[in-house]
N, C-alpha and C positions, 0 to 999 in steps of 0.2 A: 092755189097755183095750177096752171094749165099744163097739159101734156105738151112737150116741145119736140120738134123734129128738125133735123138738119141732114144734109148730105155731105159726107166726107169721103173723098176718093171713090165716088160712085156707089157708096154704101149708105143706105138710109138709116140714120141713127134716131131712135125714139127714146125720149126720156119720160118716164112715168110721172104722173102727178104726185104731189106731196101726199104721203100716206097710202099710196097705191103700190102694190107689189109688182115687180117686173113680170113675174109669172102670170099674173092675171092679165097684163097687157099683151103678152105673147099669146095666151089662150084666146083673148078677145079678137086679136088680129087674124089668127088662122081660122077662127070660127066665122067671122063676119065676111071675109073676102073669099068667095068660093073659087079657089084655085089650088093647084098642088104647090105646096110650099116645101122648101128645104129648110128644116128647122135644126139648127146647130145647138144641141143641148146635151148635157149629161144628167139632166133631171128626169127621173123615171115618170113622174106625173105628167110633165109636158110631153115626153116621148109617147106615152100612152094616148094622150089627148090628140096629138098629131096623127097617129096611126088611125084613130077612129074617124078622123075627118078627111082621110085620103092623102095626107101629107106624109113626107118621108123624114123622120128624124135621123140625124147623123151625130154621133158622139163628138164632143169637143176634141177628143184625142184623134179620132179618124179624120176630122176636118184639118187639124194641124198637120197630120201626116201627109194628107193630100196636098196641102200648101207647100210643105217641105219638098215633097216629091216633084211637084211642078217646078219649084225653084231650082232644084238640083238638075232636072232635065234641061231646063232652059240655060242655066249658067255653066254647068259642067258636062252637059250631055250624058248624065248618069242615069241609067235605067234601074229602077228598083225591082229586084227579082225575088223579094220576100213573098212567101206564100201567106195567104190570109189565115188567120186563126179560125178554126172551126169549133163552134161551141159544143161541148160534150152533152150527151144525153138526148140527142135529137131522135125523134121517132120517124119511121118511114124509110124510104129509100135514101141511103146515105149519099148517093151520087146525084140526087135531084136537089136542085137549089130551091129553097123556100121562096114564097112570094115576097116576104119581107127582105130577104137577102138579095133577090133580083132587083127590087126597088132601090135598095141601098147601093148596090153596084152601079145601077143606071145613074143615080145621082152623083156618086163619086166620080164617074167618068166625065160628068159635066163640070166638076169643080176645077 
């Protein structure tokens, strides 16, 4: 069976071939097309692969929160004032945002 593709609501949906894992399809796509991707995943292996190729992984939870926030801003004119969670145990200047965090914030602002 071949890999199938369709577009639903402006989103390209790719179905892997029979016997092929979705993880390998995701890795192949972000490896073959030389551009910065926003990769929505909570899989650590795919996240690490995306970072090495210059793409920005966003956790599924962060993506859903961004969608909810946009929906609430649009429908109820509600502004989310929550502060972002800072991961413990960072080295270096605590006030300086890491390159990864800057990339994630830049991508979140586009969502």
